[in-house]
MMTF fields as JSON, N, C-alpha, C and O atoms, coordinates in Angstrom:
{
  "mmtfVersion": "1.0.0",
  "mmtfProducer": "UNKNOWN",
  "numBonds": 227,
  "numAtoms": 228,
  "numGroups": 57,
  "numChains": 1,
  "numModels": 1,
  "chainsPerModel": [1],
  "groupsPerChain": [57],
  "chainIdList": ["A"],
  "bondAtomList": [4, 2, 8, 6, 12, 10, 16, 14, 20, 18, 24, 22, 28, 26, 32, 30, 36, 34, 40, 38, 44, 42, 48, 46, 52, 50, 56, 54, 60, 58, 64, 62, 68, 66, 72, 70, 76, 74, 80, 78, 84, 82, 88, 86, 92, 90, 96, 94, 100, 98, 104, 102, 108, 106, 112, 110, 116, 114, 120, 118, 124, 122, 128, 126, 132, 130, 136, 134, 140, 138, 144, 142, 148, 146, 152, 150, 156, 154, 160, 158, 164, 162, 168, 166, 172, 170, 176, 174, 180, 178, 184, 182, 188, 186, 192, 190, 196, 194, 200, 198, 204, 202, 208, 206, 212, 210, 216, 214, 220, 218, 224, 222],
  "bondOrderList": [1, 1, 1, 1, 1, 1, 1, 1, 1, 1, 1, 1, 1, 1, 1, 1, 1, 1, 1, 1, 1, 1, 1, 1, 1, 1, 1, 1, 1, 1, 1, 1, 1, 1, 1, 1, 1, 1, 1, 1, 1, 1, 1, 1, 1, 1, 1, 1, 1, 1, 1, 1, 1, 1, 1, 1],
  "groupList": [{"groupName": "MET", "atomNameList": ["N", "CA", "C", "O"], "elementList": ["N", "C", "C", "O"], "formalChargeList": [0, 0, 0, 0], "bondAtomList": [1, 0, 2, 1, 3, 2], "bondOrderList": [1, 1, 2], "singleLetterCode": "M", "chemCompType": "L-PEPTIDE LINKING"}, {"groupName": "ARG", "atomNameList": ["N", "CA", "C", "O"], "elementList": ["N", "C", "C", "O"], "formalChargeList": [0, 0, 0, 0], "bondAtomList": [1, 0, 2, 1, 3, 2], "bondOrderList": [1, 1, 2], "singleLetterCode": "R", "chemCompType": "L-PEPTIDE LINKING"}, {"groupName": "LEU", "atomNameList": ["N", "CA", "C", "O"], "elementList": ["N", "C", "C", "O"], "formalChargeList": [0, 0, 0, 0], "bondAtomList": [1, 0, 2, 1, 3, 2], "bondOrderList": [1, 1, 2], "singleLetterCode": "L", "chemCompType": "L-PEPTIDE LINKING"}, {"groupName": "ALA", "atomNameList": ["N", "CA", "C", "O"], "elementList": ["N", "C", "C", "O"], "formalChargeList": [0, 0, 0, 0], "bondAtomList": [1, 0, 2, 1, 3, 2], "bondOrderList": [1, 1, 2], "singleLetterCode": "A", "chemCompType": "L-PEPTIDE LINKING"}, {"groupName": "LYS", "atomNameList": ["N", "CA", "C", "O"], "elementList": ["N", "C", "C", "O"], "formalChargeList": [0, 0, 0, 0], "bondAtomList": [1, 0, 2, 1, 3, 2], "bondOrderList": [1, 1, 2], "singleLetterCode": "K", "chemCompType": "L-PEPTIDE LINKING"}, {"groupName": "THR", "atomNameList": ["N", "CA", "C", "O"], "elementList": ["N", "C", "C", "O"], "formalChargeList": [0, 0, 0, 0], "bondAtomList": [1, 0, 2, 1, 3, 2], "bondOrderList": [1, 1, 2], "singleLetterCode": "T", "chemCompType": "L-PEPTIDE LINKING"}, {"groupName": "GLN", "atomNameList": ["N", "CA", "C", "O"], "elementList": ["N", "C", "C", "O"], "formalChargeList": [0, 0, 0, 0], "bondAtomList": [1, 0, 2, 1, 3, 2], "bondOrderList": [1, 1, 2], "singleLetterCode": "Q", "chemCompType": "L-PEPTIDE LINKING"}, {"groupName": "GLU", "atomNameList": ["N", "CA", "C", "O"], "elementList": ["N", "C", "C", "O"], "formalChargeList": [0, 0, 0, 0], "bondAtomList": [1, 0, 2, 1, 3, 2], "bondOrderList": [1, 1, 2], "singleLetterCode": "E", "chemCompType": "L-PEPTIDE LINKING"}, {"groupName": "HIS", "atomNameList": ["N", "CA", "C", "O"], "elementList": ["N", "C", "C", "O"], "formalChargeList": [0, 0, 0, 0], "bondAtomList": [1, 0, 2, 1, 3, 2], "bondOrderList": [1, 1, 2], "singleLetterCode": "H", "chemCompType": "L-PEPTIDE LINKING"}, {"groupName": "GLY", "atomNameList": ["N", "CA", "C", "O"], "elementList": ["N", "C", "C", "O"], "formalChargeList": [0, 0, 0, 0], "bondAtomList": [1, 0, 2, 1, 3, 2], "bondOrderList": [1, 1, 2], "singleLetterCode": "G", "chemCompType": "PEPTIDE LINKING"}, {"groupName": "PHE", "atomNameList": ["N", "CA", "C", "O"], "elementList": ["N", "C", "C", "O"], "formalChargeList": [0, 0, 0, 0], "bondAtomList": [1, 0, 2, 1, 3, 2], "bondOrderList": [1, 1, 2], "singleLetterCode": "F", "chemCompType": "L-PEPTIDE LINKING"}, {"groupName": "ASP", "atomNameList": ["N", "CA", "C", "O"], "elementList": ["N", "C", "C", "O"], "formalChargeList": [0, 0, 0, 0], "bondAtomList": [1, 0, 2, 1, 3, 2], "bondOrderList": [1, 1, 2], "singleLetterCode": "D", "chemCompType": "L-PEPTIDE LINKING"}, {"groupName": "ASN", "atomNameList": ["N", "CA", "C", "O"], "elementList": ["N", "C", "C", "O"], "formalChargeList": [0, 0, 0, 0], "bondAtomList": [1, 0, 2, 1, 3, 2], "bondOrderList": [1, 1, 2], "singleLetterCode": "N", "chemCompType": "L-PEPTIDE LINKING"}, {"groupName": "TYR", "atomNameList": ["N", "CA", "C", "O"], "elementList": ["N", "C", "C", "O"], "formalChargeList": [0, 0, 0, 0], "bondAtomList": [1, 0, 2, 1, 3, 2], "bondOrderList": [1, 1, 2], "singleLetterCode": "Y", "chemCompType": "L-PEPTIDE LINKING"}, {"groupName": "ILE", "atomNameList": ["N", "CA", "C", "O"], "elementList": ["N", "C", "C", "O"], "formalChargeList": [0, 0, 0, 0], "bondAtomList": [1, 0, 2, 1, 3, 2], "bondOrderList": [1, 1, 2], "singleLetterCode": "I", "chemCompType": "L-PEPTIDE LINKING"}, {"groupName": "CYS", "atomNameList": ["N", "CA", "C", "O"], "elementList": ["N", "C", "C", "O"], "formalChargeList": [0, 0, 0, 0], "bondAtomList": [1, 0, 2, 1, 3, 2], "bondOrderList": [1, 1, 2], "singleLetterCode": "C", "chemCompType": "L-PEPTIDE LINKING"}, {"groupName": "SER", "atomNameList": ["N", "CA", "C", "O"], "elementList": ["N", "C", "C", "O"], "formalChargeList": [0, 0, 0, 0], "bondAtomList": [1, 0, 2, 1, 3, 2], "bondOrderList": [1, 1, 2], "singleLetterCode": "S", "chemCompType": "L-PEPTIDE LINKING"}, {"groupName": "PRO", "atomNameList": ["N", "CA", "C", "O"], "elementList": ["N", "C", "C", "O"], "formalChargeList": [0, 0, 0, 0], "bondAtomList": [1, 0, 2, 1, 3, 2], "bondOrderList": [1, 1, 2], "singleLetterCode": "P", "chemCompType": "L-PEPTIDE LINKING"}, {"groupName": "VAL", "atomNameList": ["N", "CA", "C", "O"], "elementList": ["N", "C", "C", "O"], "formalChargeList": [0, 0, 0, 0], "bondAtomList": [1, 0, 2, 1, 3, 2], "bondOrderList": [1, 1, 2], "singleLetterCode": "V", "chemCompType": "L-PEPTIDE LINKING"}],
  "groupTypeList": [0, 1, 2, 3, 4, 3, 2, 5, 6, 7, 7, 2, 3, 8, 1, 3, 9, 10, 11, 1, 12, 13, 14, 9, 12, 2, 7, 1, 15, 4, 12, 16, 17, 5, 18, 11, 5, 2, 7, 1, 2, 3, 3, 6, 2, 11, 3, 11, 17, 5, 11, 10, 10, 16, 1, 16, 1],
  "groupIdList": [1, 2, 3, 4, 5, 6, 7, 8, 9, 10, 11, 12, 13, 14, 15, 16, 17, 18, 19, 20, 21, 22, 23, 24, 25, 26, 27, 28, 29, 30, 31, 32, 33, 34, 35, 36, 37, 38, 39, 40, 41, 42, 43, 44, 45, 46, 47, 48, 49, 50, 51, 52, 53, 54, 55, 56, 57],
  "secStructList": [7, 6, 4, 4, 4, 6, 7, 7, 2, 2, 2, 2, 2, 2, 2, 2, 6, 7, 7, 2, 2, 2, 2, 2, 2, 2, 2, 2, 6, 7, 1, 7, 7, 7, 2, 2, 2, 2, 2, 2, 2, 2, 2, 2, 6, 6, 7, 7, 4, 4, 4, 4, 4, 7, 6, 6, 7],
  "xCoordList": [107.995, 107.174, 106.135, 105.787, 105.45, 104.216, 104.771, 104.333, 105.771, 106.46, 106.89, 106.583, 107.571, 107.977, 106.593, 106.74, 105.685, 104.322, 103.654, 102.552, 104.414, 103.713, 102.274, 101.338, 102.207, 100.739, 100.762, 101.694, 99.814, 99.868, 99.374, 98.768, 99.772, 99.21, 97.559, 97.02, 97.072, 95.538, 95.036, 94.102, 95.686, 95.403, 95.724, 94.932, 96.659, 96.876, 95.819, 95.249, 95.651, 94.524, 93.248, 92.545, 92.917, 91.851, 91.562, 90.628, 92.629, 92.712, 92.831, 92.428, 93.357, 93.443, 92.377, 92.406, 91.357, 90.462, 90.793, 90.183, 91.76, 92.23, 91.984, 91.561, 92.188, 92.275, 93.581, 94.57, 93.694, 95.013, 95.846, 97.072, 95.254, 95.934, 96.79, 97.941, 96.066, 96.703, 97.888, 98.856, 97.784, 98.781, 100.115, 101.192, 99.925, 100.931, 101.429, 102.627, 100.636, 101.325, 102.139, 103.233, 101.754, 102.459, 103.741, 104.77, 103.79, 105.067, 106.01, 107.178, 105.485, 106.135, 106.49, 107.095, 106.109, 106.239, 105.499, 105.89, 104.435, 103.449, 102.389, 101.642, 102.192, 101.301, 102.102, 102.995, 101.487, 102.124, 100.972, 99.92, 101.172, 100.129, 99.996, 100.828, 98.986, 98.496, 98.874, 99.276, 98.853, 99.284, 98.094, 98.293, 97.065, 95.834, 96.128, 95.787, 96.637, 96.869, 98.008, 97.946, 99.116, 100.184, 99.72, 100.146, 98.874, 98.304, 97.601, 97.704, 96.766, 96.017, 96.905, 96.728, 97.898, 98.72, 99.627, 99.831, 100.097, 100.993, 100.181, 100.737, 98.975, 98.073, 97.951, 98.024, 97.751, 97.695, 99.099, 99.082, 100.32, 101.497, 102.264, 103.485, 101.432, 102.04, 103.049, 104.091, 103.121, 104.389, 103.689, 102.51, 104.932, 104.528, 104.457, 105.121, 103.767, 103.779, 105.29, 105.689, 106.068, 107.521, 108.219, 109.241, 107.93, 108.744, 109.023, 109.988, 107.844, 107.967, 109.297, 109.816, 109.827, 110.725, 112.133, 113.097, 112.082, 113.474, 114.078, 113.436, 115.396, 115.994, 116.485, 116.805, 116.471, 116.865, 115.779, 115.994, 114.652, 113.683, 114.098, 113.567],
  "yCoordList": [103.656, 102.984, 102.286, 101.313, 102.623, 101.639, 100.31, 99.347, 100.256, 99.022, 98.146, 96.955, 98.729, 98.188, 97.715, 96.861, 98.005, 97.43, 96.492, 96.009, 96.182, 95.123, 95.817, 95.098, 96.924, 97.612, 98.032, 98.751, 97.66, 98.237, 99.611, 100.062, 100.368, 101.879, 101.508, 101.927, 100.825, 100.348, 100.225, 100.911, 99.271, 99.168, 100.456, 100.666, 101.254, 102.241, 103.384, 104.07, 103.476, 104.58, 104.246, 105.084, 102.989, 102.507, 102.912, 103.596, 102.309, 102.563, 104.024, 104.374, 104.915, 106.358, 107.139, 108.365, 106.525, 107.432, 108.178, 109.209, 107.722, 108.286, 107.569, 106.421, 108.073, 107.465, 106.73, 107.276, 105.653, 104.958, 105.94, 105.97, 106.653, 107.446, 108.52, 108.839, 109.055, 110.02, 109.75, 110.508, 108.483, 107.664, 107.64, 108.138, 107.12, 107.061, 108.597, 108.877, 109.36, 110.766, 111.312, 111.854, 111.208, 111.487, 110.713, 111.318, 109.601, 108.803, 109.447, 109.68, 109.759, 110.414, 111.843, 112.499, 112.192, 113.966, 114.848, 115.996, 114.321, 115.178, 115.721, 116.442, 115.559, 116.396, 116.604, 115.903, 117.882, 118.055, 117.707, 118.347, 116.875, 116.5, 117.966, 118.829, 117.806, 118.727, 118.298, 117.136, 118.796, 118.393, 117.237, 116.198, 117.604, 116.484, 115.33, 114.281, 115.168, 114.113, 113.277, 112.05, 114.075, 113.537, 112.847, 111.695, 113.286, 112.764, 111.591, 110.625, 111.583, 110.295, 109.26, 108.17, 109.413, 108.472, 107.909, 106.721, 108.975, 108.314, 107.264, 106.328, 107.564, 106.798, 105.267, 104.205, 105.425, 104.015, 103.324, 102.095, 103.968, 103.412, 103.368, 103.218, 103.517, 103.54, 104.159, 103.52, 105.584, 106.661, 107.939, 108.248, 108.599, 110.025, 110.782, 110.298, 111.887, 112.797, 113.13, 113.102, 113.469, 114.071, 113.03, 113.398, 111.587, 110.634, 110.683, 110.167, 111.493, 111.723, 112.441, 112.19, 113.27, 114.204, 113.874, 114.639, 112.589, 111.862, 111.214, 110.426, 111.641, 110.847, 109.401, 108.686, 109.122, 107.733, 106.576, 105.398, 107.01, 105.861, 105.796, 104.975],
  "zCoordList": [106.72, 107.761, 107.34, 108.01, 106.191, 105.786, 105.66, 106.289, 104.818, 104.273, 105.561, 105.603, 106.559, 107.802, 108.487, 109.361, 108.308, 108.877, 107.905, 108.163, 106.603, 105.734, 105.218, 104.868, 105.208, 104.63, 103.217, 102.856, 102.329, 101.064, 101.205, 102.177, 99.885, 99.759, 100.221, 101.246, 99.427, 99.836, 101.11, 101.523, 101.842, 103.272, 104.138, 105.056, 103.997, 104.87, 104.525, 105.373, 103.182, 102.883, 103.442, 104.009, 103.291, 104.015, 105.413, 105.832, 106.108, 107.649, 108.021, 109.13, 107.176, 107.656, 106.828, 106.936, 105.942, 105.378, 104.276, 103.994, 103.589, 102.453, 101.201, 101.33, 99.862, 98.583, 98.483, 98.973, 97.956, 97.617, 96.65, 96.756, 95.811, 94.761, 95.649, 95.348, 96.817, 97.771, 98.346, 98.403, 98.839, 99.546, 98.502, 98.827, 97.473, 96.291, 96.051, 96.089, 95.854, 95.354, 96.826, 96.665, 97.833, 99.241, 99.225, 99.524, 98.951, 98.863, 97.861, 98.173, 96.573, 95.519, 95.627, 94.779, 96.606, 97.104, 96.067, 95.856, 95.42, 94.744, 95.387, 94.726, 96.379, 97.551, 98.855, 99.331, 99.361, 100.561, 101.72, 101.723, 102.499, 103.475, 104.695, 104.976, 105.054, 106.447, 107.726, 107.781, 108.535, 109.955, 110.316, 110.946, 109.863, 110.224, 109.347, 109.893, 108.191, 107.445, 108.152, 108.236, 108.685, 109.083, 110.276, 110.364, 111.325, 112.489, 112.239, 112.995, 111.065, 110.809, 110.473, 111.015, 109.616, 109.024, 110.244, 110.495, 110.905, 112.008, 113.069, 113.642, 113.185, 114.236, 113.54, 114.159, 112.137, 111.816, 111.694, 111.628, 111.655, 111.64, 112.97, 113.009, 114.141, 115.375, 115.323, 115.466, 115.105, 115.113, 115.593, 115.763, 115.753, 116.17, 114.863, 113.947, 114.614, 113.562, 113.063, 111.899, 114.288, 113.886, 113.297, 112.719, 113.259, 112.9, 111.223, 110.659, 110.534, 109.235, 108.856, 107.769, 109.666, 109.439, 109.843, 109.867, 110.159, 110.845, 109.499, 108.804, 109.215, 108.34, 108.368, 107.418, 109.746, 110.075, 109.774, 110.06, 109.2, 108.884, 107.354, 106.605]
}
C-alpha cells in the first residue's frame, strides 16, 4: 500500500508519527503493530485498517 501511494518509508513514518526504522521493521515483520498503529498507518494510506489483513494487496 505504501508503494502504491509512492511514499518512502521516511515519508510514511513522518506522516504517521513514527520512526522510519519502525516502518521498515513492520514491513520485514520484525515488529507487531498495535491496533492504534494500524489505524494511524491506514489513515495515512487512505485505507481501512482491515486492509492490512487482505492477501489481495
